[in-house]
C-alpha positions in Angstrom: 23.8 -12.9 21.7 23.2 -13.2 25.7 25.5 -13.3 28.9 24.4 -17.7 28.5 25.6 -17.9 24.9 28.9 -16.5 26.2 29.0 -18.9 28.7 28.1 -21.9 26.3 30.8 -20.8 24.1 33.5 -20.8 27.0 32.7 -24.0 28.9 32.0 -21.9 31.8 28.7 -21.0 34.1 26.6 -17.5 33.2 28.0 -16.5 36.8 31.4 -17.1 35.5 31.0 -14.5 32.7 29.3 -12.0 35.0 31.8 -12.4 37.4 34.2 -11.8 34.6 32.7 -8.6 33.3 32.5 -7.2 36.4 35.7 -7.6 37.1 35.5 -9.7 40.4 37.9 -11.7 41.9 39.0 -15.6 42.2 38.6 -16.5 38.8 41.3 -18.2 37.1 43.9 -16.2 34.7 43.2 -18.7 32.0 39.5 -18.8 32.3 39.3 -15.1 32.8 41.4 -14.7 29.4 39.1 -16.9 27.8 35.8 -15.1 28.5 37.0 -12.0 27.7 38.4 -12.4 24.3 35.2 -14.4 23.2 33.6 -10.7 24.7 35.5 -8.8 23.0 35.5 -11.2 19.4 31.6 -10.3 19.5 31.9 -6.8 21.2 29.5 -8.0 24.0 28.1 -5.2 26.6 25.9 -5.7 29.1 22.6 -3.5 28.8 22.7 -1.3 31.3 18.5 -0.8 31.4 18.2 -4.4 32.0 20.9 -5.0 34.5 19.5 -1.8 36.3 16.3 -3.4 36.6 18.1 -6.3 38.7 20.5 -3.9 40.7 18.4 -1.0 41.2 21.0 1.2 39.7 21.0 3.2 36.2 24.4 4.4 35.9 22.8 7.8 35.6 23.9 10.5 37.2 21.6 14.2 36.9 23.6 17.5 37.0 21.4 20.9 37.4 23.1 23.7 36.7 21.3 27.4 36.5 22.0 28.6 33.1 24.5 26.4 30.8 25.0 29.1 28.4 27.9 30.6 31.6 31.0 29.8 30.5 31.6 28.3 34.4 29.1 26.4 34.4 29.4 24.6 31.6 33.0 24.3 32.3 32.5 22.5 35.4 29.9 20.5 34.1 31.9 18.9 31.4 34.6 18.1 33.3 32.3 16.3 35.8 30.9 14.7 32.9 34.1 13.4 31.7 35.6 12.4 34.8 32.1 9.9 35.6 32.2 8.4 32.6 35.5 6.8 33.9 33.8 5.2 36.4 31.2 4.0 33.9 28.5 6.8 34.6 26.5 8.7 32.3 25.0 11.9 32.4 22.2 14.4 31.7 22.9 17.9 32.4 19.4 20.0 33.1 19.3 23.4 32.3 17.6 25.0 35.3 17.1 29.0 35.5 17.5 31.3 38.1 13.6 32.0 39.5 11.8 29.6 41.8 9.6 28.5 39.5 12.3 27.0 36.9 14.0 24.9 40.4 10.0 23.6 40.8 10.0 22.4 37.0 13.3 20.9 37.0 12.3 18.8 40.4 9.4 17.8 38.4 11.5 16.5 35.8 13.8 14.8 37.5 11.3 12.3 39.6 10.3 11.1 36.4 13.4 9.8 36.4 15.5 7.4 38.3 19.1 8.4 38.4 21.6 7.0 41.3 22.6 10.4 42.2 22.3 14.4 41.8 24.5 17.1 41.2 23.5 21.1 41.9 26.3 23.4 40.1 26.2 26.8 42.2 24.9 28.9 45.1 21.5 29.0 43.9 20.4 25.8 44.9 20.9 26.3 48.5 17.3 27.6 49.2 14.9 26.4 51.6 12.6 24.6 48.0 15.4 23.1 46.9 16.1 21.3 50.1 12.2 20.4 51.1 12.3 18.3 47.7 15.7 16.8 48.4 14.3 15.7 51.8 10.9 14.9 49.9 12.1 13.1 46.7 15.6 12.4 46.9 16.2 11.3 50.2 17.5 7.6 48.8 20.7 8.9 46.6 23.5 11.1 47.5 23.6 14.7 46.0 26.4 16.4 45.9 26.7 20.0 46.0 29.1 22.2 44.0 30.3 25.3 45.8 27.3 24.7 47.9 25.9 23.0 50.9 22.4 21.9 52.5 22.5 20.4 55.8 21.1 16.9 55.4 22.5 13.5 55.7 22.5 12.8 52.1 24.0 15.8 51.0 28.1 16.7 50.4 28.9 20.2 49.4 32.0 21.2 48.1 32.4 24.9 49.2 34.7 27.4 47.6 36.2 30.0 50.1 35.4 32.8 48.1 34.5 35.1 50.5 38.0 35.1 51.7 38.9 35.3 48.4 37.5 39.3 47.6 39.1 39.8 50.8 42.3 39.0 49.5 41.5 41.2 45.9 40.5 44.2 48.3 44.0 44.4 49.8 45.8 43.3 46.7 44.0 46.8 45.6 45.4 48.9 48.0 48.9 47.4 48.3 48.9 48.6 44.7 48.1 52.1 45.3 44.6 52.1 44.3 41.8 54.2 47.3 38.7 54.0 46.1 37.2 50.6 45.1 33.7 49.6 44.4 32.4 45.9 44.1 29.6 45.5 41.2 27.8 42.0 41.0 24.4 40.4 40.9 24.0 39.7 44.6 20.6 37.1 43.7 23.2 34.4 44.9 24.3 33.4 48.2 27.6 33.0 46.5 28.1 36.5 45.0 26.4 38.1 48.6 29.3 35.8 50.3 31.9 38.0 47.9 29.8 41.1 48.8 30.5 40.5 52.5 34.6 39.6 52.1 34.4 43.5 50.2 32.3 44.9 52.9 34.6 42.9 56.1 37.8 44.1 54.3 36.6 47.4 53.8 35.6 47.7 58.0 38.4 45.6 59.0 41.3 48.2 57.8 39.3 51.2 57.2 40.5 51.3 54.1 37.6 54.4 52.5 35.4 56.0 53.8 32.3 54.0 52.6 31.4 51.1 51.3 30.5 51.5 47.3 27.8 48.2 45.9 25.6 48.2 43.0 23.7 45.1 42.4 22.5 44.6 38.8 21.1 41.9 37.1 23.6 40.8 34.5 21.1 39.7 32.0 20.1 43.1 30.9 21.9 46.1 29.9 23.3 47.8 33.0 25.6 50.6 31.1 22.9 53.5 32.7 23.5 52.1 36.6 27.0 51.5 36.3 27.0 55.3 34.9 24.9 56.7 37.4 27.5 54.8 39.9 30.8 57.0 38.2 28.7 59.7 38.7 27.7 59.7 42.2 30.8 58.2 43.6 33.7 60.7 42.1 37.1 59.4 42.0 36.2 55.4 41.7 39.7 54.4 41.0 38.8 50.1 40.8 36.5 47.6 40.4 35.9 44.0 41.6 33.0 42.2 39.6 31.4 39.3 40.6 32.3 37.1 38.2 34.9 37.2 34.9 31.9 37.6 32.4 29.8 40.9 34.3 33.7 42.5 33.6 34.4 41.3 30.5 30.8 42.7 29.4 31.9 46.3 30.7 34.8 46.4 29.0 33.9 48.6 26.4 32.1 51.0 28.6 35.0 51.8 30.9 37.3 52.2 27.1 34.0 54.4 25.5 34.2 56.5 29.3 37.9 57.4 28.7 39.2 55.1 31.7 42.4 53.4 30.8 43.3 50.1 32.7 45.1 49.7 35.2 46.4 53.7 35.4 42.6 55.0 36.1 40.8 51.9 37.2 41.9 48.5 38.2 39.7 45.9 37.8 39.6 42.5 39.0 36.9 39.1 38.2 36.3 35.9 39.6 36.1 32.3 37.9 39.6 32.6 36.2 38.0 32.3 32.4 39.9 31.5 29.7 39.0 35.0 28.1 40.8 36.8 31.0 44.2 36.7 29.0 42.6 37.2 26.0 42.0 41.0 26.6 44.1 43.8 26.5 45.4 44.4 29.1 44.6 40.6 30.5 42.4 40.6 33.6 43.1 39.6 36.8 40.8 37.1 38.4 40.2 34.8 41.7 40.6 31.3 40.6 37.6 29.4 42.4 39.1 26.1 41.9 36.8 24.9 38.9 39.0 21.9 38.3 39.8 21.1 41.8 35.7 21.2 42.7 34.8 19.0 40.0 37.2 16.5 40.8 35.9 16.6 44.6 32.4 16.3 43.1 33.4 13.2 41.6 35.2 11.8 44.5 32.6 12.3 46.7 29.8 11.0 44.5 31.7 7.7 43.9 32.9 7.1 46.9 29.1 7.9 48.7 28.1 5.3 45.9 30.7 2.5 47.2 29.5 2.8 50.5 32.2 4.5 51.7 32.1 7.4 54.3 33.0 10.9 53.1 32.6 14.2 54.9 29.5 16.1 54.2 31.2 19.6 53.9 35.0 20.2 52.2 36.0 23.9 52.0 38.3 24.7 49.0 40.5 28.1 48.5 40.7 30.6 46.3 43.7 32.0 44.5 44.4 35.7 42.8 45.8 35.5 39.6 47.4 38.7 39.0 47.6 40.0 35.6 47.9 43.4 34.0 44.7 44.9 34.9 45.6 45.7 38.4 49.5 46.3 37.4 50.8 48.8 40.1 49.9 52.4 39.6 
């Protein structure tokens, strides 16, 4: 069954059928209804691959994430994919990895496929080699970055002010009576380095404690010994801000085994507002970095650009502290 068969049965031209399928204006309601009924009768759908040969569009969007196993990356990719489906777009998710070689390999794979747009999830893509690849290979399609930005005409960044979120977290802990706060995170991304900077700047701004306490750890490895050493060197740590909820969750058993009562002996704050923060005992205070709002902004920007609309290249979203039991007033 082809578009010409539909046109013949409806007694109209193939162009009229095409206009009905693409929801174009200027068609009589009776004609439109007749054609739609025949399309429904035969469960007719256009072959997007064949259509793409003519329109040069694939209705395919690539989503690149550093690690799909991470709850936050998994969820935002799901939300973006689900929303894009409402606009008739399919997605492919490419699990990139965290090294320069991994990113280069992913770009190589992507160069072999024709996509209408690219979405980069995470600030790990805010690096020179990605900027070079976009400029060299993908300058003719829109690239949307979730929590990142690169200074190129076809790149649009949805950024989250996690720097201020961490500053607010420091202020919250001191307002609750905690006096010696540490920051623990994997500082291999711009996002986490901005969080660390928020911690350092808030301490300097108010002279809250004698010296900052920062531990850079590789969250893919066992870091119990490193944290044990941190607490041995800096006596009296009574609060920790982790760069993300997963890292916090991973070390809850460590604190329990070392006799740290939460929140009495140790206040804890994470980032991302992952679902399990409400399942632990005690429940975990976290910084909500507006994952759903980010996903909606990513899709809105991408669809707008694909439809020829003018969109601003940078949007800033603001975080919110979700206060729970791990930071109760002492």
